[in-house]
N, C-alpha and C positions, 0 to 999 in steps of 0.2 A: 483562462478557462471559464470564467463567468460568462464572457461573451459567447464562447463555444456552446455552453449549456443552454443559454437563451436562444442563440441563433438556430441551433438544432432542435429547439423545442423538446429538450430531453426530459422534461418534467414527468411526462406520462410513462417513460421507460425506466425511470428511477424507482428505487424502493419507496413505496408509498408511505410506509411508517416513518421513514426518514424525511420525506417531504412534509408530512404533518408536523413532525418535531422541529422543522426548520422553516416555518412560515416566514416569508419575506427574505429568506436566504436559501431558497431551495437549491441553488447551485452547489451548495455544500455536499449534496448527495451524489455529486460527481466524484467525490474523494473518499477513499477508504476510511480515513480517520473519523468521518461523520456517519457514513452509511453502515459500517461494519457492526455497530451496536444494534442495528435493526435486522440483521441477517439471522434467521432462526435455524437454518441448516448449518451443521458444523462445516467449517471451511479450513483449508490447509494451504495458505498462500506460499508460493515459491518466489523468493525475492532476493536479489543481490543487495547487500547492505550499501554498496557503493554503485548504485544504478547510474550508468554513464549518461543516460538521457536526462534524468532528474538533476544530476549535479550540474550538467551543462546548461540546462534550460530553466531550472527552478532555483537552484542554489546560486548559479551564475559565477562560480569561482572554482579553481582547482587548488586553492590555498589549503595546505595539508591540515591545519588545525580546524578549519571550518568543515572540511570534508569529513574528518573524523568525528566532529560533533554531530554532523548530519547522520552518520551511521549510529552513533549512540542514541540520538533522538528516535530513530526508527526502532531500535531495540527496546527502548523505554516504552514507546507507544505500544508495541506488540505485547510486552510483558504486563503493562498496567492497564491495557485496554482489551484488545482482541483476545488474548490468551486468558486473562483474568475474568473477563465478562462471561465467557462460555468455556468451561473446562474441557469440552469436547473439541475445541479448536486446537490447531497446531500450526506450525510454520517451519519452513526450511529456508534459512538465511545462509547465504554464502558471502564471503568477503571479496569476491571478484569485482573488478571494475568493468561492468558489461551491462547490456540491455537486450533482452529477448533473444539470447542465443546460448549455446552450450548446454541446453537441457539434455540430460542423460550423460553428460561428460563428467560430472562430479560424482564420485563414489565415496561412500562412508561405510566402512565395514562390509564391503562387497555389494552394497546396495546403492542405487541411484534414485533420483527423484521422479523418474517417469514410470 
């Protein structure tokens, strides 16, 4: 992802407050855990805890203990970072093993996330 950030010259399209805070490591602004602290508009990410693309391409294993730890890490990041940093932020996390599909298929108390 560092290569992709540099090759696409993504610095100008990234959050400029994040870029300033990460001089020398601007590629970090490609990732939510670094750039979300610099977003001023309240956000409400929709995210599966067990994102199939992330597990296959970033975590690199389907070993149950590591996959569950991956999910716990995401929840911890959201609770201690994004949600704590701005009380107007929210999130919808589901525990499905998927990536970029099924939006609108999950219902909670008669409501879905779209």
